[in-house]
N, C-alpha and C positions, 0 to 999 in steps of 0.2 A: 965899414968893419966896426969901429970905433960903435955905432950908435949901437950894433944890433948886441954886442958886449957886453953893454950899460943896461940892456933890457934885460939880459940874459942874468945878470948880477942881482938887476933887482929884483926879475918874477923869481931868482932862490931867494933871499932877501925875505920876498913875501913870506913865501911858502912857511922859511923858519919861522918869522911871528906868528904865520898861520895855527901851524905844529904847537910852539911854546903854548900861544893861546887856550889851546884844546889839551895841553898837558897840563895847565892852572886850573881849567874849569873841570876838567877829570879830578887834580887831587880836591879841590874846594866842594865834588860833589859828594867826594869820597868821606870830608870831616861833616859834610851835614850828616853821615851816616855812623861816625866813630863809636860807638858805642855794638855797631853791627860787626865789627869788622875782629877776624882773630891776632894775637897777642905779635905774629911775625908781620902781618900787614902793617901794624901802630908802627914798628920797630923800622920798617922802611920809612914810614911815613912822617917819623921822626928826622931819621937817618936826610930825607928830602930835606926836610925844615931847618935842617944844620946846611947842608949845602945851600939854601936859600941865603942865610946869614950871611955866609960866609962870601956871596956875591954884591952883598947889599956896599953900597956905598956909606961912608963915614957916620954922613947925616940920618940915611935910613935907618943906619945898625942904631943907633943912639936911640930912637925914635921904637924900635919895635924892642931894645932892652930896658928900656924905662917903662913899657910897656908891660914887660913879661914880671919886672922890679914890683908896678902897682898890684898886677893879679898873685905872685907869690906874698909881698904885704898883706895884700886880702886873705887868702887863706890862711894865713902864720894866727891873723886878727878872728877868723869862724874857730880855728881851735883853743 
């Protein structure tokens, strides 16, 4: 009985990971066509990005923020 439960949990975990990866693939595809989406869809993607930042480890958050800081610095230099 216990093995069956473990197999069910593993199966559920695998499905959750599969769905999460599918969602990330769809988000990445949307980013590839960002200039074609409307403002509402863009705000939804921004919200998703904010949520993803909130889920980051401190180390990943630090890396992401450094990347954003560099992008903003470059943007300021170009203006």
